[in-house]
C-alpha positions as CSV (number, residue, x, y, z in Angstrom):
1,M,8.3,0.0,-53.7
2,K,6.0,-1.5,-51.1
3,T,6.6,-0.4,-47.5
4,R,6.6,-3.2,-45.1
5,L,3.8,-2.8,-42.5
6,V,4.6,-3.1,-38.9
7,K,2.2,-5.4,-37.1
8,K,0.2,-3.2,-34.7
9,F,-2.7,-5.6,-33.9
10,T,-2.9,-8.9,-32.0
11,D,-4.8,-11.6,-33.7
12,S,-7.0,-13.1,-30.9
13,S,-6.6,-16.6,-32.4
14,E,-3.0,-16.5,-31.0
15,I,-4.4,-17.1,-27.5
16,L,-8.0,-18.3,-27.9
17,F,-8.1,-22.1,-27.3
18,N,-4.3,-22.1,-27.0
19,K,-4.0,-24.1,-23.8
20,D,-0.2,-23.9,-23.6
21,L,-0.1,-20.1,-23.9
22,I,-2.9,-19.7,-21.3
23,S,-1.1,-22.1,-19.0
24,K,2.1,-20.1,-19.4
25,I,0.3,-16.8,-18.6
26,H,-1.3,-18.5,-15.5
27,Q,2.1,-19.6,-14.3
28,E,3.7,-16.2,-14.9
29,N,0.9,-14.5,-12.9
30,A,1.1,-17.0,-10.0
31,T,4.8,-16.8,-9.4
32,G,7.0,-14.0,-8.1
33,N,4.2,-12.1,-6.4
34,L,5.2,-9.9,-3.5
35,E,3.3,-9.2,-0.2
36,F,1.8,-6.2,1.4
37,G,2.4,-7.7,4.8
38,V,-1.2,-6.8,5.7
39,S,-3.7,-9.7,5.6
40,F,-6.6,-7.8,4.2
41,L,-4.6,-6.4,1.3
42,D,-2.9,-9.7,0.5
43,E,-6.1,-11.6,0.6
44,A,-8.2,-9.1,-1.3
45,L,-5.6,-8.3,-4.0
46,L,-3.6,-11.6,-4.1
47,G,-0.4,-9.6,-3.3
48,I,1.6,-7.3,-5.5
49,Q,2.0,-8.6,-9.0
50,K,4.7,-7.9,-11.6
51,N,2.8,-5.3,-13.8
52,D,1.1,-3.5,-10.9
53,L,1.0,0.2,-10.6
54,I,-0.5,0.6,-7.1
55,L,-1.8,4.0,-5.9
56,L,-1.8,4.3,-2.1
57,G,-3.6,7.3,-0.5
58,A,-4.5,8.6,2.9
59,P,-5.3,11.8,4.7
60,S,-2.3,13.8,6.0
61,G,-0.8,12.1,9.0
62,A,-2.8,8.9,8.6
63,G,0.1,6.6,8.0
64,K,1.0,6.6,4.3
65,T,4.7,6.4,4.9
66,E,4.4,4.0,7.7
67,L,2.3,1.5,5.6
68,A,4.8,2.0,2.7
69,T,7.7,1.3,5.1
70,H,5.8,-1.8,6.4
71,I,5.5,-3.1,2.8
72,A,9.2,-2.4,2.1
73,Y,10.1,-4.1,5.4
74,T,8.0,-7.1,4.7
75,N,9.6,-7.8,1.4
76,A,13.1,-6.9,2.5
77,L,12.8,-9.6,5.2
78,Q,12.0,-12.1,2.4
79,K,15.1,-11.0,0.5
80,K,13.3,-9.1,-2.1
81,K,15.1,-6.0,-3.3
82,V,13.1,-2.9,-2.6
83,V,14.0,0.6,-3.7
84,Y,12.3,3.4,-1.8
85,F,12.2,6.9,-3.2
86,A,11.6,9.1,-0.1
87,L,10.8,12.5,-1.6
88,E,9.6,14.1,1.6
89,A,11.3,12.1,4.4
90,E,14.3,13.0,6.6
91,K,17.5,11.2,5.7
92,Y,17.6,7.6,7.1
93,E,13.9,7.9,8.1
94,I,12.8,4.8,6.2
95,E,15.7,2.7,7.5
96,L,15.1,3.9,11.1
97,R,11.4,3.1,10.8
98,A,12.2,-0.4,9.6
99,T,14.8,-1.0,12.2
100,Y,12.5,0.2,15.0
101,K,9.7,-2.1,13.8
102,Q,11.9,-5.2,13.9
103,K,13.4,-4.3,17.3
104,A,10.0,-3.6,18.9
105,L,8.4,-6.7,17.4
106,S,11.2,-8.8,18.7
107,Y,11.0,-7.2,22.2
108,Y,7.2,-7.7,22.7
109,R,7.2,-11.2,21.2
110,A,9.8,-12.1,23.8
111,G,7.4,-10.9,26.5
112,G,8.6,-7.3,27.0
113,K,6.3,-5.1,29.1
114,E,7.9,-1.6,29.0
115,Y,6.3,1.1,27.0
116,T,8.0,2.1,23.7
117,S,7.1,4.0,20.6
118,F,9.0,5.2,17.5
119,D,9.2,8.8,18.6
120,T,10.6,7.9,22.1
121,W,13.0,5.5,20.5
122,M,14.2,8.2,18.2
123,Q,15.3,10.2,21.2
124,G,17.2,7.2,22.6
125,K,14.7,6.6,25.5
126,C,14.0,2.9,24.7
127,G,17.1,1.2,25.7
128,H,15.2,-2.0,26.6
129,I,14.5,-2.7,22.9
130,D,18.1,-1.9,21.9
131,S,19.6,-4.5,24.3
132,D,18.9,-7.4,22.0
133,E,22.1,-7.7,19.9
134,Q,20.6,-10.6,17.8
135,V,18.1,-8.3,16.1
136,V,19.4,-7.6,12.6
137,S,17.6,-5.1,10.4
138,P,16.8,-6.1,6.8
139,I,18.8,-3.1,5.6
140,A,22.0,-4.7,6.9
141,K,21.6,-7.3,4.2
142,N,21.2,-4.7,1.4
143,Y,17.6,-5.6,0.5
144,L,16.4,-2.1,1.1
145,T,17.8,0.9,-0.8
146,T,16.6,4.4,-0.4
147,R,16.8,7.6,-2.4
148,Y,16.4,10.9,-0.4
149,V,16.0,14.2,-2.1
150,N,17.3,17.5,-1.0
151,G,16.2,20.1,-3.5
152,T,14.4,20.0,-6.8
153,Y,13.3,16.7,-8.2
154,S,11.2,16.1,-11.4
155,I,9.7,13.1,-13.1
156,D,12.6,13.2,-15.5
157,N,15.0,12.9,-12.6
158,F,13.0,10.0,-11.2
159,L,13.0,8.2,-14.6
160,L,16.8,8.5,-14.9
161,D,17.3,7.1,-11.4
162,Y,14.7,4.4,-12.0
163,T,16.4,3.1,-15.1
164,E,19.6,2.7,-13.1
165,I,18.1,0.5,-10.4
166,V,15.1,-1.2,-12.0
167,N,16.9,-4.3,-13.3
168,S,18.3,-5.1,-9.8
169,S,15.1,-4.4,-7.9
170,D,11.9,-6.4,-7.2
171,L,9.7,-3.4,-6.0
172,V,9.9,0.3,-6.2
173,I,8.0,2.6,-3.8
174,L,7.6,6.3,-4.7
175,D,6.7,8.4,-1.7
176,H,5.1,10.5,-3.0
177,I,3.9,11.8,-6.4
178,H,2.9,15.3,-5.2
179,Y,6.5,16.1,-4.2
180,F,7.6,16.2,-7.9
181,D,8.5,19.7,-9.1
182,L,6.1,20.7,-11.8
183,E,6.9,22.7,-14.9
184,T,3.6,24.5,-15.3
185,T,0.6,25.5,-13.2
186,N,-1.7,22.9,-14.8
187,E,-1.3,20.3,-12.1
188,N,-4.0,17.9,-13.4
189,K,-2.4,17.7,-16.8
190,E,1.1,17.2,-15.4
191,Y,0.1,14.6,-12.9
192,K,-1.6,12.7,-15.7
193,E,1.6,12.8,-17.8
194,I,3.6,11.7,-14.8
195,I,1.5,8.7,-13.9
196,K,1.3,7.7,-17.6
197,K,5.1,7.7,-17.8
198,I,5.4,5.6,-14.6
199,R,2.8,3.1,-16.0
200,T,4.9,2.8,-19.2
201,E,8.0,1.9,-17.2
202,V,6.0,-0.7,-15.2
203,L,4.9,-2.4,-18.5
204,E,8.3,-2.2,-20.1
205,Y,10.2,-3.7,-17.2
206,G,7.5,-5.9,-15.6
207,K,8.4,-4.5,-12.1
208,P,5.7,-3.2,-9.8
209,I,5.7,0.4,-8.4
210,I,3.7,1.7,-5.5
211,V,2.9,5.4,-5.7
212,I,1.9,7.3,-2.6
213,S,-0.6,10.1,-3.1
214,H,-2.4,12.8,-1.1
215,I,-6.1,12.6,-0.3
216,K,-8.3,15.7,-0.5
217,K,-9.4,17.3,2.7
218,R,-12.4,15.6,4.2
219,D,-15.9,17.1,4.1
220,R,-17.2,16.7,7.6
221,R,-20.8,16.9,6.4
222,F,-20.4,13.6,4.6
223,P,-18.0,11.5,6.7
224,T,-16.5,8.4,5.2
225,L,-14.6,5.6,6.9
226,A,-12.0,5.3,4.2
227,P,-11.5,7.5,1.1
228,D,-12.8,6.4,-2.3
229,Q,-11.6,7.1,-5.8
230,E,-12.9,10.6,-6.1
231,D,-11.0,11.6,-2.9
232,F,-7.6,11.4,-4.4
233,H,-5.9,14.7,-4.7
234,G,-5.1,16.3,-8.1
235,T,-6.8,14.3,-10.8
236,S,-9.0,11.3,-11.4
237,D,-6.4,10.2,-14.0
238,L,-4.2,8.9,-11.2
239,V,-6.9,6.4,-10.3
240,K,-7.8,5.6,-13.9
241,I,-4.2,4.6,-14.9
242,A,-3.4,2.6,-11.7
243,T,-4.1,-1.1,-11.7
244,K,-5.0,-1.1,-7.9
245,V,-6.0,1.7,-5.6
246,I,-5.8,1.5,-1.8
247,S,-6.9,4.1,0.7
248,I,-6.4,4.1,4.5
249,S,-7.7,6.1,7.3
250,P,-7.3,6.1,11.1
251,Q,-10.4,5.1,13.1
252,Y,-10.9,8.6,14.6
253,D,-14.2,8.5,16.4
254,F,-16.1,6.1,14.2
255,Q,-17.7,3.2,16.1
256,I,-17.4,-0.5,15.0
257,F,-20.3,-2.9,15.3
258,Q,-20.0,-6.6,14.8
259,H,-23.0,-8.4,13.0
260,M,-23.9,-11.4,15.1
261,P,-26.0,-14.5,14.2
262,G,-29.7,-13.6,14.5
263,G,-29.2,-10.1,13.4
264,A,-27.9,-8.5,16.6
265,E,-25.2,-5.8,16.3
266,V,-22.6,-5.8,19.1
267,H,-20.4,-2.8,19.7
268,V,-16.7,-3.6,19.5
269,Q,-14.4,-1.8,22.0
270,A,-12.3,-0.3,19.3
271,D,-9.0,1.5,19.7
272,N,-6.3,2.2,17.2
273,F,-7.9,0.5,14.3
274,T,-7.1,1.5,10.7
275,F,-9.7,1.4,8.0
276,M,-8.6,0.2,4.6
277,R,-10.4,0.2,1.3
278,V,-9.5,-1.3,-2.0
279,A,-10.9,1.6,-4.1
280,K,-10.0,-0.1,-7.4
281,N,-8.9,-3.6,-8.5
282,R,-8.6,-3.9,-12.2
283,R,-8.9,-7.7,-12.1
284,N,-11.6,-8.2,-9.5
285,G,-13.9,-5.3,-8.7
286,S,-16.0,-7.3,-6.3
287,V,-13.5,-6.8,-3.5
288,C,-14.0,-3.0,-3.7
289,R,-17.4,-3.1,-1.9
290,Y,-15.7,-3.9,1.4
291,I,-13.8,-1.9,4.0
292,S,-11.5,-3.6,6.6
293,A,-10.8,-2.6,10.2
294,T,-7.3,-3.7,11.1
295,K,-5.8,-3.2,14.5
296,Y,-2.7,-1.1,14.4
297,D,-0.2,-1.4,17.3
298,H,1.6,1.9,18.0
299,R,4.1,0.2,20.2
300,T,5.5,-1.8,17.2
301,N,4.2,0.2,14.2
302,A,2.7,-3.1,13.0
303,Y,-0.7,-4.3,11.8
304,H,-2.5,-7.3,13.4
305,Q,-3.0,-10.2,10.9
306,S,-6.7,-10.6,11.7
307,Y,-9.3,-8.0,10.7
308,Y,-12.9,-7.1,10.6
309,L,-14.5,-7.0,7.2
310,G,-17.5,-4.8,6.7
311,T,-19.1,-1.7,5.1
312,Q,-20.1,1.8,6.0
313,K,-23.5,2.2,7.5
314,T,-25.7,4.7,9.3
315,K,-26.8,4.0,12.9
316,D,-28.7,6.6,14.9
317,K,-27.8,9.2,12.3
318,Q,-24.1,8.4,12.8
319,T,-21.6,6.9,10.4
320,I,-20.5,3.5,11.6
321,F,-18.5,0.4,10.5
322,L,-20.7,-2.7,10.5
323,T,-19.1,-6.1,9.9
324,E,-20.5,-8.5,7.2
325,E,-22.9,-11.2,8.3
326,S,-20.8,-13.7,6.4
327,S,-17.3,-13.0,4.8
328,P,-16.4,-14.0,1.3
329,Q,-14.2,-17.0,0.8
330,W,-11.1,-15.0,0.0
331,A,-11.2,-13.2,3.4
332,K,-9.5,-16.0,5.3
333,S,-8.2,-13.9,8.2
334,S,-11.4,-11.9,8.8
335,I,-13.0,-12.1,12.2
336,T,-16.5,-13.6,12.1
C-alpha cells in the first residue's frame, strides 16, 4: 500500500508572476503595523510588523525597560493590546512608568515649569503633575496587561502564559530573556533553544514579540557609540534568529558634530541624547550603517521626535558622532 506523501516543499510557481497573491502579501504587510513611538526606529524599520521577533539590548542602566515601557505606552494609547512580561521589575513598575510619562507630558505641554522626575514622583514629591484630574492613563482602559514574577520562571512557564493571552493581544514584550531560570550550565545552548521557541510562537500566531537582552560589558579600549551584534550577551544565536535587532546607549561623554554644507563640522551642544542603532534588519540591511542621536527628556521620560542621523568617526583620536552630509529619503525626521 502506497503511503501518501505530505507536501513539504513550496512550488515557486505558486507566487511567481501571481499578481493577486503578491498584492495580497503587500496588503497584509502594510496593514496592522504597530509603532515604536521613536521616529528613528519607526522610519528605519517601518514600525513593528506582525511576524517580528525584535531583540532590544542596552548596557545595564541605559534605559532598556524605559524604552520598552515607551513602546508599550505608545501602542496602548492607540488602543492596541500590549502584554508586558516584567521578569525583573517591581510590582506595578510598568504601570507607574506609563502613568508618570503621561502625567509629565501633559504637565509640560500645558506650560508647566516646576522640576519633576520619575524618582521624585515615586516619592510623592511632584504634586503639581498629579493635580490634573483629566489625565487618564492607558492602563485604565485595559490596553496594557502586565505579568510580574516572584520566584522561578522558565521558558515553559512563559509559553504556557503566552498561549493564554496571545489571541487577545497585539504585542508582547518580554523583559528580559536573561531572567529565565535555566536547566543546565550551558547558557548559550539554552538561550538558543529559548529564542527558537519564541520565534516558533511568533510565526504560528503572527503576533510580534519584543525581547529585551543584556549587552556585554564595554571594552573601554575600543569605545562604541551604540552596541553592535557581537555585543549582545550570551550567544550570537539570539541575533541570528531575531528579525530586527536594536541597541541603545546613553550619550556618556561622546561628542556630537554636525556635518555642515561645505565640509565644516560644527560641535553640537549635546546633553541627554540617546544613541540608537539598528544592528540588524532582515528586510533592509542598508539602514544598519547608521546611528541616531535622539534627545531624551528626563523630566518626562520621553524621546524627542527629531533626531540626528550619523555614524561613528574618530576626531583628534577621540570617538565622536558625526552627522551625515545628506540623509536618506526614509529619514524624514532627521535634523539636517
